[in-house]
N, C-alpha and C positions, 0 to 999 in steps of 0.2 A: 343562462345558457351562451353566450356568446361569451361573458367571466372563463365560466369551465373552458369553453375550448381556445380561446386567449394561453390558460392557464398549460393545457394539455401539449400546446406547441410549442414553448418554453420549456415545459420539462422533456419532452421530444427532443429539444435540439441539446441540454444536458446530454442526452443522453450520445449523441452524437459528437461531441466535444469531447467525453469520457471515451468512448473508442478511437477519435483521433489521435487523442493525444499522445500516444505510444509510436505511432506509425513513423512521422520523420525521427528518427536516430532518438526515439527518446524525451523526442522536445528537446535536447541538449542542445543545441548550439544557437545561437542569437539569434537568424532565421525565423529559425521552429517555435522559440518560446514566443517571440516578436507574435507570430503569426497565433498561438496559443493565448494569447495574451488579448488580441484583437476578436478572439470570437467567444472571448469568457467577456469582453467587452460590451459587445452587439449584443449577446443574449443577455446583459446587466442592465440594459438601455429599454432591452424590452421588457423587463421585467418591471424598470421605472414606468414606464409607459401604461402597463399592467396593475401595476397599485396606487396610479392616480387615478382610477375607474372605481367608481363606486362601490363598498364593497371588496376592493382590491386585497390580498394579502398584505398583512403590513408588513414594512423595515423592521423591524425587531422585535423579537417577542420575551419574555424575560430567558424563558430554557434554553437561547441561544448562546447566553453570556459566559458558563463555565467554558466553552470551547471556544467561543469570538474571543473572549474578554484575555488571554494569556499570548494571544496573534497579535491584535491592535498594539497590545504593549509592546510587542517586538518591533511592530511597523513604526511604534509611536519613537522607539529608543534607535531603531535605525535611521530614524530622519533626522536626529538630535545628533547621531554619527555624522551624517553628510553635510549638517548645515555648520558645523563646527563654532556652534555656537555657543557652547561649552567647552573650552580649550580641553580639560582632560577628556574631554569625551569622542575627541577628534579621529574621524577616521584618517590611517593613513594612505588610502585610496579612496578618496569621495566618487568615481565615477563608479566602479566594482559596487559601493555601497546602494549606492541609487540605481543599480541593477537590480542587489536584492531588493530593498524595496519595491520598486515595481508591479516585480514575480510576486511579493506578499500581500500585495495591495488588491493584485487579481483573484490572489488565491483568497482573500479575503470576502471579494464579492463570488467567487465561486462556492465558497462554504454556504456563503450568506444562502446563494440560490437553490442549493441541494437543502438545508434546513426549511426551508420554507416549501417546496413543487414537493419532496419527499413526505405530503401530510398523509398519503392513503399506504395498507394494506398492498395494495394492487400496486401503486409506482414505486413504495419496498423493493416489492419483488422483480418487476420491470429492472429497476436499477442495478439491484447484485444480477439478473440473465446478462443485461449487458456487459458488466465486470469477466463474468464468465464467458460469453461471446468472443471478447477481446481477449482472453487469456488465453482462450484457445485457438483462435487465429496468430496469433503471436507464437505460441508454441507449434502449431502447425508447421509454419512457414519454416520456423527456428529450424525443425527436424528434421523436414525435408531435406533444405541447403546441405545442413548437415551428413545426414545419410547418403546422400547424391554425393556429397566427397566434393562442393561447391568449390573453388578461391574466395573468389570476391561475390559478394551477393545483387542479384541484379536491382535491387532497391539500395539507391544510395552510393553501393559499389564498396559496401563494408568489406573487410577483410574479413574473412569466417577463422581460419585458423587450428579449426579441428574443434570449434567447439561454437554448440548454438550458441545463435543470439539472437534471433528474432530481427527487429530492425531497431536495433537499440545497437551503439558502436560496440558497451562493455560487458560483457557473459556475465557479470554478476549483477549488473542492474535488471539485465534479463532475466536472470533466477530468481530477483528479489521482488518482480513483477506478476510472474507467476506464481511463487507461492504466496501472494497478498490474494491475486484471483482464486487460485487453490485454497485458502481459506473462507471464501465466501459461499464457493462453489458447497465446500464441505458443508457451513450453516445452513444453506439450501436446504438441502439432500438433506441434512437431521430433521428438518422442519418436516418433509414429505413422510417420514417414517413414523409407525404408530406408534403408540404410549402402551398398548394389550401387550400380551404377552404371544408370542407367536405358537399357532397351530400345531402340530404336529402331525395332526392326522395328514394320511396322501393325499385325500382330497383338495381339504383346504389348503396344503401345501402346494399343489399342482395349479389351483387356484389363485395363489397369492403370485405364483410365477408368474402366468400367465398375465396378472395384473400389471404388475409389474415393468414385463416385457413391452406393455402395449400402452406403458403410462410415462411421462416425461422423465420419470426419474431413471430409464436405460441411458437415454440422449445424455443426460446428465453427468451420468457415472462414465461415460465416453468420454466425454467431455473433462472428468476427470483425470482418466486415464491417461489421455494425448497431453495433458498438461503437465503430469508426473514423467511421462517420457519427454517433453521438452526438457527438465527442469532435471535432470540425469545428466541429458545431453550437455543440457551448461555446462557441464564439470565443476560448477562452483561448489568448492567444498563446504563453505557456511551457510551458502543460500541453502542446499538440502539440510546440511545439519541442524541450523535455525529450523527450517520446515517442520521435519520430522521430530524434534522438540519440543518444539511448539503444541502441533499437533499432541506430542503425548502428556505434554504437562497440562493441555488445557480439558484434553479428555478426561485426565485423571481429576482434576476440579471439577465439572460437570458432574460426576458419581457422587459430590459431595452438596453442588449449588444448583443443579438441573430438578426445577418441579416438573416431575413424573418422566423422566429421562427416556426417549427413543428407546422402546427393547431391543432392537439390533444397534446399538449404540457402541457396545463391544466389538462385535463381531464385525462393524464396520471399520474400527477405527486398527482390528488387528489386520485385515483383509486392506487395507491402505499400505499398513507398516509394512505388511511379510507378504500379502501378493503382488502390491503396485511396486514395492522396493527393490526385492528380489527375482522375483519372476520376471517384470518387465526388463529391471535394469539390469538381470543379467542380458536378454536379447539386447539393449539397444546401450549398452557398454557403462553398467554399472563397476566392474572389473576398472577401467581407466581411471574410474570416479577414484576410486580404492589407491589406483597406484599414486595419483595427486597425493592422495593423505598420506600414503606411506612413503614418498620420496619429498613429501616439502620438510624442509628442514632453515634454522633460521640462515645459515649461511645464505644458501638460494633465494629468500625471500626480503626486499628491500622496507618492506610495508611496516615492518616492527621498528625499523632504522631509522624511518619516517614518524613514527610516534616517538621513540625517543627523543629524536633531533630537536622535534616539536615542544619537548617539556620545558625547554627556556623559556620561548615564548608562551608558554600560557603563566612562567613566574611575572614576564615582565606587564602584563597582558590579563590574566588573568581575574581582575576585578572591572573593569571597565572596556575590554573586549578593542581590537586593532581595528574593529570598523568590522560591517556586514560584508561579506565576498573577498576580502583580501587573506587567506592565508595566504596563497603563492607571494604577492606581494611581497610579506615580510618571512617567510620562509628560506628563500636562498640565503640570506643575512643569515642564517642559521643551521644551515646545510655545510655538514665539515670535508663532504666529497659527493661523488657523482654520484648516483644510483644507478642501478644496469635498466631501470626505467624512466622513463618520464611522469612525476609526481606535484601535479598542480592540489589536491585534496592530504588532506591526513589519514583519509583511510580511517576514521576513525569518525564517526559521526560526535559524540559527544567531547570529545577532543577540539575538532574545528568547529563549532559552535562555542564552547568556553573558549576559545580563542578568539575569535571572530568578535561575539557580544558578552563576551562576560560571564564568568560560573553565575552570579544570582540570578541572569535571564537564561540561562542551560538550565537550571533548576527548576526554575518556573515552567520552563516546557516542560520539563520531565512528569514534576509532580500532575501537570494535564495531564501526560501520557498515563502514567497510575491511577488518578480520578476517573479517567478513558474505562482502564481495564476494570477500576473495581465498581461502573456502574454497569459495563457488561453481564457482569457475575449478578448483582443484582436485578436484571433484567433475567437472568435465566433461574433464576430462583422465584423471581415474586411472578413475572407474568402471565396470564393465563393464555395468552396467544401463542401456536403452536411455530407461527413465521417466525413472530420477534426471539420465540427464544431459540429459535434454529439460527438468525441471524446475529443474535446477542455470540452464540459458541465461535461461528466466523469471525466477527470483531475482534472479540477477544484473542482468538488465535492471531489474527493479523499483528496487533499490538505487542505479543509475546515476539514472534517473529523478529519484526522490527528495532524489540528490544536486546534483542541475540545479534542479529544480522549487522545493526549499528556499528559492534566493537571493531570491526574490520574493515568495515567499507564506509564509504559515501551516498548512501541511498538518497538521503532527503537530497543530496544537491543535485537529481535528476528530475527537471518538473514532472514528467510524466510519473513516475514515481512517486514522486513528494503530493500532485493530486491525486493520486488515487485511494492513497494513504489519508489523505485529509479528505475525501468521501467517508470513507470507510469508519475516521471517527465523528464525521457531522450525522451517517448512519446509527452508530450507537449512542450518541445524545439524541436523537430523535428518538429510537427505541425506552431508552430510558425518560422520556418524556412523556412516551404513552402506556406503560406499561401497566397503567390500572385504568383504563380508557377504553371506550367499548370499542368491540373489535370495528374496523369499518373494513369493506372490500370495495374502494373504489374511491 
């Protein structure tokens, strides 16, 4: 009983840390990510104390390794770059590499905590509900400030500049965070839909409508609506395009992979693609987002120039990497002109990782994401648990979204977003390990 209570406390603390992470400017400032690391470290110490008890949770389990091993290898590689023990791997800025290494080590602790303490259907559902709650709060806060035309947010005095950004500084990080929360919210909603064909008789339809109005599905659907509004108000072009593209693509895959697909899967997807995007979007500024797409030109955008000007760095450091976190240290030497904005990242996570840690390590991390996506599809195909199949849909959608959005932005450089996505990967790994297990309720 004491063991169960102690584990429940640790899980509750994980939920608190997950909700806290985006609040202080996405934890994307030294003081903010240091505080996040402190919180993760304290929970991990509690976990070690819990593991020392008789029959405590194991520190390592075999099914962890497909997810943890590539990230652990990355930390070992960063350690070699920082130490300079091998001259051809030495970082050009060991201090920045040390910062990235520390972040990675705490993310490893976080992954292990999520893998260990999401050991039941109840905890999986609660953790995803915390993601939905976090996304809803961010979307509501960002939307209210944007619609009220507040110049500077009351939280950390961030310049809003006419775009919703929640508690984030960069609106594209806000959009990416919402898209990940939306993906998991949709997965949770799918898990609550019936696999039986709908009954078109009047009494049956009326009963289903009343039941839906009194159930948690209504609150979940309202949260999705609010997050879609926040996503549109962010005016993030690729954030919106990647979200709706990933929804369409994974929904198409679900028709082939889903074991007993929900009867209302197609109507739900169509309602989000058409009702949410067109009706809600037209009310809250979709025309401004369309205008941004139309007015976009290579002449007005400097991000493509950053990518082009970074390619010579890749030619020089493509195999061994310049050192984790060193993009801006090395980039000015290759920058031929001053851009219209400040670019301390490559605005392409693939390119930045390849420059900093080398192409081989980047490919290894990419294979991990593709393997995770394959696992999600297998859970959708083989699992007998509705919650597992629904969350696997959300995990697959989140991964497809990240694969698309990371081509034009640096989402994984924001600690709150990186931690959220790693949590989704851990959930996917846990679902794959449980796909043939008997259903557990608590």
